[in-house]
N, C-alpha and C positions, 0 to 999 in steps of 0.2 A: 582071824575073821573080822571084817569090819562090821560095825553096828550102826543103827540109825543115830545113836547118841553122839557119833563123831561128826554129824552135820549140824550146823547151828540152827537151821529151821526145824529139822526133824527132832532134834533133842528138846525142843520147846513144846512138843506135842503132849497132850494128855494121853492117858491110856485109851480113852474113848476115841480120840482123833486118830491115834496111831492104828487102832483096830480097823478103821475105815480104809486105811492105805496099805497096811502090811500085806494083805493077801495079793496085792497087785504090784508090790515092789520087786524089782529085779536088780540084782547087784551086777554091775558091769566092770570089767577090767579095761581101762583105756590107756593109750600111750601118747606121750608128748608128740604133738603135731597132728593127731587124729582130728578130723573135721566132723563135728556133730551136726551142725546146721550151716547151710549156705543162705545168703540173703534171698528173700522171696519164697523160701520154703515154708510150708505149713508145719507148725510145731504140734505134733500129735502126742508128744510126751514131755514131761518135765524131768530135768536132771538135777540131782542133789549130790554135789561132790562130797566125798568122804575123806579120801586121802589124796585126791587129785585137785587141780584147780583148772578153771576155764578162762580163756581169754576171748574177749569180744573185740572185733575189728571191723573197719569199714573200708571198702575198696575205694581207691583214688583213680582219677582219670588217666594217670600215667602208668597204671598197672601196679603201682605199689599199694600197700595198705597200712593203715595206722591203727594201733591198739586204742580202745576207748576205756577198757576196764579189765581187771583180772578179778574174778569172783570165785568164792568157795562156798556159796550158800545155795543158790537156785538159779536155773536157767530153763526157759525164759522167765523174765520177771513181768513181761507185758501180758496183761489179762484181756487184751482186745478180743472182740468177738471172732474176727477172722483167723486169729492165731498165726498170722504170717510174721516171720522173723525178719528184722531189718538188718541184723548183723551176721557176720560170719562168726561162728562159735568154734574155737579150736582148743584142744587140750593143751594147757600151758605146762602143767606138771603131771607126769604119769601117776596113775593110782587107780582107785576105785570110785564109782559113783552109783547111786541108786537111780533107776529110771521108773517113772510112774506114768501111766496113761493120763492124758490131759483131762479126760472126762471124769476120771476117778478123783483127781485133785480138785477139780471144779466143784464136784459134789461135796467134798469135804469142806470147801470154802463156804458153800451155801449153808452148811449145817453148823459152822463155827465162826462167830464174829471175832473171837479171840485169834483164830488162825488167820483170818482175813486182815486183821489189824497188824499182826506180826509181819505179814507179807508186804503190806503197805509201808511199814517202817523200813523194811529191807529195801524196797524200791527207792525210798527217799535216800537211804544210805548210798546205794549204788549211783544214784543221780548226783549226789554231792561229790562222790569220788570222780565221776566222769567230768563234771564241771571243773573241779580242781585240776585234773590232768590236762584239760583243754587250755586253761590259763597258763599252766606250768610250761607246756610245750611252746607257747608263744612268747613267754617272758624270760626264760632262763637258757643258759648256754648248754651246748651238747655235753660238756663235762659235768655240769650240775645234774642234768636229767639222767645221764648214764649212771652216775653215782647213786642217784635215787632208785633207779630201776634195779641195780645190783643189790642194794640194801634190802629192797622189798622182796627180791627173789631169795635172798639168804634167809630173811625172816620166814618166808613161806615154807622153806625147806626144813625149818627147825633144826638147822645145823650150821656149820661154818662153810658149807659147800653148796653151790647151786648148779644144777645142770642147765647151762645156758650158753649159747654160742654168740659170736660176734654178729652173725647174720640175724640171729633171733632177736638180739637187742636192737639192731638196726630196723628190723621189721616192726617191732613194738613201738619204736619211737618215730617211725616214718622218716628215718635218716639214712644216709649213705653208709655202707659197711666200712668204707675206707676211713671215714671220720670217726666211727666207733672204735676201730682198731687203733687209731692214733691215741684216742683218749684212754683206752685200756692200757696201752703201752706206757702212758704217763703214770697211771695208777700203779703199775708194776714197778716202774723206776722209783717211785716214792714208797715202795714196800707196803702199799695198802692192800693189795691183792696178789694172788698168784693164779696162773691159769694152766689148765691141762686140756686134753682133748674134749671139747664140749663142756668144760667145767670151769667154774671160778671159785676160788677159795678166799675167804675173808681173813686177812692178816691183822688189820688195824681198823677196828670199827670206828673209833673216835676220829681217826684221820679221814675215813671215807665219809662219815657223817658231816665233817667239816667241809668236804668237797661238794656235798650234795646241797641242793636248794632247801629252803625252809618247808617246801611242800612235802618232803619226806615225813617230817614229824606231824604235819597237819593230816596227812593221809593215814598215818598210824592212829591218830586220835579218832578219826572217823571210823576206821575199821574196828577199833576196840570199844566204841561207844556201846553202852548197855541199852537194852530195850526196856523202857519204863512205861508205867501207866497202861498196862495191858487191860483192856476191858474184859469182863467176864461174860459168858453167854447168858 
C-alpha cells in the first residue's frame, strides 16, 4: 500500500499539515497513457504521484505534441486564480497517485508558509528542467536526446528496464517515429540496449551516457537538488 511518504512534497509535510490534507486524500491507480488534464480545463484537484510519473506536453499546429517535463512531485504547479491548465497532463509511468481537492490544498497553503515555500521551490525546479529541455531539443542531435530520454526513463523505473515504445519516445521529443527507430537500432547494434515489446533494457550504462548529451547529467543534478533554507511558520 502506497503512503504519502513516497511523494517528495507530501513527505515534507509536518503532522499538522498532513492532518489538514489526509481526510481529503484519495489514492488513485493510473495507467500509462491516461490523460488527467487537457489544455484549457479547470484544475479542481491536485495530483501527487507516488509510484507513477506524469508528463506535461503542448499541442503543435501540425497535430503533433512535444513533452515539456516529466514530473513526480505535484500537478498542477500553477497557483493562478482561474486554475486553468495550459498543458496536457498524461501518465508517463503507470502507478498510484494521491488526488486532493484544490480548495483543500489552497487552505493548507494559506496556513503554512513552509508548505508554500516548498511548493515555490518545486515550481523553480520544474521551470529549470523545462528550460533545459527546451535548449536541449534545439541544440543536440536526435541520437543524443534519445539516449538522454532512455536513461531518464530507466532511472525513473528504478531498474534496468523501462516501459517505453518508439512512438512514445517520438511523441516526447516531437520527432518522427522513423528517426527514433533508426537511432534505437544503432544503440542495439552497439549493444547499449536491447528491446522487447514496448520495453527497453539497459545493457551498457556508460556507453549510453557517452551517447547522450551533457543535459542528462545536468537534468539529474536539478532533480536531485535538495530543498534548503525552508522558513518556519
